[in-house]
N, C-alpha and C positions, 0 to 999 in steps of 0.2 A: 340487439346487436348480434352479429354473427360470431359464433364460437370458432376460433381458428385452430386451437390446439387444446388437447386435454389428455391428462394421464389419470388413470383410476387405479387406486390400490397398488401402486408401484412398489416393489421390493427389490433390494439389491444387497448381496453379501459379498464380502471379500474374506480371505482366510483369517478367521478369528474376529471379524468385525461385521456387524449388521449395519450397513451404511444407511439403508432406507427400509422403513417398516410400513407398508401399506399407505404410501403418500399419494394424495390426490391434489391436482392442481390444474388450472385452465387459464386461458387468456383469450380475450375477445378482440375483435377488430377495432382499431382506434383507441386502445387503452394502454396505459402503463401499469403493469402488475408487478409490484415490488416483491422481491423474495429476500427475506432476511433470516438471520439466525447466527448463533455463535459459530466460530470456527469448529468444524467437526459436526455441525448440525445436519449435514447432508446436502447443502446447496450445490456444491461442486459436482457431487455424484449425480444429482438430478439434472443439472445442466448438461453433463456429458452424455446422459441417456437421451435427452432431447436432441442433442447434436450428433448422435450416432457413434460416439466414441466408445461408450459402454452399451452392452445389451442388458435388458431388464431380466430379472429372475422370474418375477410374477407380475400380474396386473396388465392393464391395457394402455396403449399409446395410440391416440387418435389425432389425425389432422383433417380438418373439415368434416369430422364425423366418421371418417373411414380409417381402418387400421393402418398405421404408419408403415410398418414393415421396413424399418430403417436399420441398416446394419453397419453403415459407414458414414463418416462426415460428408462425403460427396453426395450420398443418397439424401441426407438431411437437407443439404443446400438445394438439390434438385426438387425437393418437395416443399421448399420455401422456408426452411428454418436455418438461420445464420447466427453465428456466435462471434461477438467481439470480445476476446479474452483480455484479461488484465495485462498479460504478456502478449503483445500484438504478434500476429502471424504473417506480417508482411515480409517480402523479400527486399532487403535494404539496398542491394546493389543493382536493381533494375528500376525502370521508370514508374511513375504514378500510373500511367496508362497501362503498362504491362501488368502491374499488380491488380488493377481493376479487372482486367480480362484474362488473368492467368488461367491457363488450361482451356481458354475459349477465344484465343486470338483469332480475329477475322483473317480469312485466307483468300488469296487469288488462285484460282484453279486448284484449290485444296492443297497447295504447296507453299507458296510464298505469303508472308504476312502482308495483309493489306494495311499499310501504315496510315494512309489517308483516312480510312474508315475507323481504324483504331483511335486516331487522334480525335476525329469528329465525335465518335461515340463516347469516349472518355471525357471530353470537354462537356458534353451534355450531362454526364453523371456528376462531375465535380461542381458544375453550376447548380445542380439541384440541391447539393448539400452546402453551398456557399463557400467552397474552397477556392481561393484565388491563388492558384499556382500554375505554372507551366506543366502540362501533363507529361512532358518529356523529362522533367526534373527527376533525379534519382530520389527514392524515398529516404535514403540515409541522410539527405540534406534537409529534411523537414522537421518541424517541431513535433512534440508528442501530440498536441492537439490536431495538427494537420494530418498526422498519420492516422489518427482516430477517424477523421473525416474520410480519408481514403478507404478505410475499412467499411464505413457506412456506404460510401459510393459503390464499393464492390458488392455489398449486400443488395442494394436496390437495383443494381445492374442485372441481377438474376431474378428480378420480380419477386423478391422475398415477401413472405406473409408475416413472419415473426422474426424479430431481431432480439437476441439475448445479449445484454450488456453487463459484463462482469467488472464491477468496481470501475466504471468508466471515468470518474473524476479524480482518481487517486494521484495523478501527476499533472493536474491542470490548475491554472491560475483562476481566480474568481471571474475574470473576463471571459476566459475560455470555457469555464463551466456554464456561464450564461449563454454563450454561443451554442454549446451542446444542447442545452435545454430548449433553445429556439428550434434547433434541428429536430429534436424529439417531437415538438409540437407539430412541425410540418409533416413528420412521418405519421403521426396520429391522424392528421387531416386526410392523409392518403389511404387510411384504413389499415395501416400496418400495426400489428400488436407488438408491444415492447415488454420484455421481461427484464426488469432492472434490479440487479444485485448490488447492494451497497451496505456498508456499515454506518454511513452518515445519515442519521435519522433526520437531521435538519433538511437535507436534500429531498428526502422522500416526502416531507410535508409540502414541498414545492411542486414535485413532479409526478407523484404516484396517484393513480385513481383507486386502486385496490392494493392490499398488502397481505401476503401470506407469511406466517412465521413457522419455521422448522426448529425443532430441538431434539437432539440425540436421535436423528434419523426419522422422527415422527412429525406428522402434520399437527400443529398446535392450534392454529386459528387462521381464518381468512376473513377479512373485513374491508369495508370501505375505508380508505385512508382518513377521511374526514371524521370518522367515528372513533378513532383511536388516538389517545394522548401519547406523548413520548414516554411517560413513566409507565403506562400500560404496556407499551411495546417492549420496553426493557424488561419488565417483569415476565412477560411471555417468553422472551428470548432466553433469559438466564434461569427462569424457574424460581426466582426469589426477588425480593425487594433489594434494589441497589440504593442504599440510603444516601451515600455520598460518593459521587463519581470522582471527585477530585480530592487530592491530599496535598495541601500546601505545607512546605517546611515552616518550622517555627521562626521566630524573629531573633532568637539568641544566636547570632552569627559571630564567628570569630574574626581573626585577622585576615587580611588579603592574602590569598594563596596563589592567585594567578593574575598577572598584569601583562597586558598586551599594549605595545606602543607603536603607533604609526606603521602598521603592517601593510606592505605593498607588494602586489604582483600584477599579472596581466588582468586580473579580475577584481582585485581589492585596492582601495585607495585610502591610505592613511587611517586604517581601522585601529581604534584604541578603545580599550575597555578593561574592566577589572572584575574579579570574582572572589568572594569571601568564603572562608571555610563554613560549611553548613548552609550554603545559599544555593538556590536554584535560579539561574538567570536564563531568560529566554531570548531567542533571536527571532523576530518576526519580519515579514516582508513578502512581496509578491514573488512568483517563480522567476528565478534569474536575478534576484536582487543581491545575492551574495551570501546567503545563510550557509549553504552547504560548502561554499568556497572557504568561508572562515573556519569551519570544522576541519576541512581537509588540509588547510594551511597549518593550523595548530598541530595536527597530528603528523605532518610531514609528507602527506601525499602530494600536495602542491607546493612547488618551490616559491619562496619569497625572496625578492631581491633587496628588500630593506625592511627595517623594523626590528622590534625586540619582543621576545616571549620570555617572561620571567616567572618562574615557579619557585615558591618558597624563598624568594630573594635571590635565586640563582638564575642567571641568564642562560637560555638554551643556546648552546654553541653551534649546533648543527641542525638545520631544518630537515630532519629525517624521521621516518616512522620508528626506526630502531632507537634513536635517541629519545623520542617522545615516550616510548614504552619504559625506557630505563629511568627516566626522571619522574614517572608516576602519572602519565596521561593514559586514559582509556578511551576507546572510540567505538560507538555503536553506529554503523553507517546507515545511510538513508535506504539503500537498496539491499535488503536482507538477502535476497536470493543470489545476487551477483557479487556482493562485496562482504557479506556477513557470515553466512554459513558455508561450510565445506560439505557439499552434498554427498561426497564419497566417504565421509567419516560418520561414525555413529555419534550418539548424544554425548557419551563420555569424552571422546577425543575432541569434539567441538568445545566442550565445556572446559576442559583442562588445558587447552592449547597454550594459553599464556602463563599458566602456573605449573607447567610440567617440570620445570627445574626445581620447584619446591617438593616434587614427588620423586626425587632421585636419591640414590645412595652415593655419597661422595661426589655429587655433581655429575655422575656418569650413567649409572644403571637406574632404570625406573623402578621405584618401589610400587609394585602393582597394588598392594594392599592400601597404601596411602592414596594412590590415584583413584581407586574405587571408592574409598571413604570420602574423598573430597567431592567427587561427583554426587555421591549419595546425599551428602550434607546440603548441597545446593538444589538438587532435585526435590528434596523434602522441604527445605526452607523456602524456596520460591514457588512451591506447589506446581512443579513442571509435570504436566500430564504426559507420560510416556510409558509404554509397556515395560521398559527397562533401559539400562545404560547402553545395551548393545543395539537398540533400535536406531536405524538410520535417521538422521535428523530431518531429511527431506520428507519423511512420513509424518512429522509432527505438524500441528496447526501453526499458523503464523504467530499467534500470541505465545505459544510455547517455544517456538524457535527464538523469538525475541528474548524470552527469559533465559534461554541457554546462552545467548550472546552476552546478556547482562552478567550472568554468572561467570562467564569467562574472565571478566575484569574484576569481579568481586573476589574471586578465588585467588587472584593476584593481589596479595595482601598489601602491597605498597602503592596501590592506585589511590591518588590524591584528588584528581580531577577527572570526572567522567563526562565525556562529550556524547550526547545522544542526538542523532539527526533523524527527525521524523519518527520518534520512538513508537508511535501507535498506528503508523500507516498500514492499512490493510488488515487490521485485527478488530475483533468484535468488541461490543460494549463491555461485556464482563471482563475480558482480558485487558481492556484499556484501564478499567478501574484498578485492576491488580497491578499493572505497570506503574500507574500514578502512585499507588500506595507504596510500592517498592522504592521508587525514587524519593518519595517523601520520607520514608524511613531511613534511607541512606543519608539524606541531608540532615535529619535529626541526629544521626550518629557522627556528623562532622564532615562528610564528604561534600565536596563542591561539585556542582552539576551545571553544565551548559546544555540547554535544550534548544535545538533548531526545529521550528515547527511552522507549518502553513495553517495549522488549526488554531484560530484565535481563541476559541473557548478553552482549549487546554492550556494555552499560555496564560490566560487570565486566571484559570483555576489552580494552576500549579506553581507558577513562578513568583519569586519575591521582587524581581525587577525584570524589565523587558527592554531590549534594544530593538529599534526598527531600522531595517536596512533598505536602501534604495540605490540602484546603480553602483553597487560595490562599496558603498559608504554607509556609515551609521548616521541616520537622519534624525533620530530622536531617542530619548531614554525616558522610561516611565517607571515609577514605583508602583507596586501592586495596588496601592490605595488610590491612585489617580488614573490608572489605565482603564480604558473602555474600548469596546470594539470600534467605535467611531474614530477615536483618537489613533488607534493602531492603523486602521485603514487609511485615514487621512495622511498620516506620516509616511505611509508606504507609497503614496502616489504624488505627494506635493513636496516641493523643495522648502 
């Protein structure tokens, strides 16, 4: 096979951090080479060097055996290397066609856009990736899966040699994931190399030909995917055995702490359920089934026009976030970047945001000593990896950002019910196990937890009971002793 891309002994440093130490990596024509590692392992840095975002400090970067000499993302694209990032780079307010040929719009007399050629060429590209949309449709009106196909269409329109996919299935339904995998197989047949970055080991078993593991900025192993077991990969990633990935709460649950009766809004239909003290209850279902909508309705982000929310026997009088906080609800949102962290705040401010009133003198002046000690307690207790409280939260890994958001509600001592929406999305295997352990420990201490998740294995491994949603309604309920992947999936697609 033809070697399309290769890096040899690549190193990269940032102030105070050695991000990569002599890493070597390559990809062949027509293969999927998976790149895995915990957050902070160096995956993102390596991707950005390949894409021309960062320059290397040492080592060689070769494309088709020749020095790459790439200094910008545009130069990387021109030489056949394209990246589809987890946060997509499309322009939402222009058409699919314009996004595909952005910066390369066909012209008449080098002045006017040749609209007929633009439509014809872009139709050819979307047909190649199986995207059935009007190419004049604005991208903002497309689903996540459709936007991803636009990114792939844009990549192949420049005769790309290597496509890098960063967590490509993080927001896709099972059906959409399978469609993406079919597209990847078609790209392989055309001789395109795929660098596939994911934390989902079960996906890699389906799609990857080879796999490379990074840890702490170093190359740990490269192997054929078929030669590596899941447990071996986990050990290589974290540097230790992870004996138990999941941590289920005990069965000694208390009285009902939360009761929801016939909740209705534009997306929810007669949603009713209950949650006991010390219990972890999961919500399963396909994308768009209503899991996130339940979470947001409970916490007051989404208005409800009928129904009751009862906490500790007291009915929530007003459907608002302020009222939800006051009565003891906590919320860890699905989108950590947009809805969870405050990127312009440091770790301490993000952590103490909801408990700052507990750190004041006479309810007015902030007691800095108490604020600092509160942050220290949770940074230590939840093993948050950060250079210090003053570190900007955007510089932390996804798993550590998630721990900070959890700490935000734990430091608010009157939190009775914690709602966690996709609590392990985009974080690595080791951090997942830590998050599960934290949730299990909280439940053991009596906190009630609602977990919305598209990850069936984590629902089965962590939850005491599971509700399955379909079309905004609860379609089934299972106890942990009777729930299986087959039952959860069947209940999510059948009436």
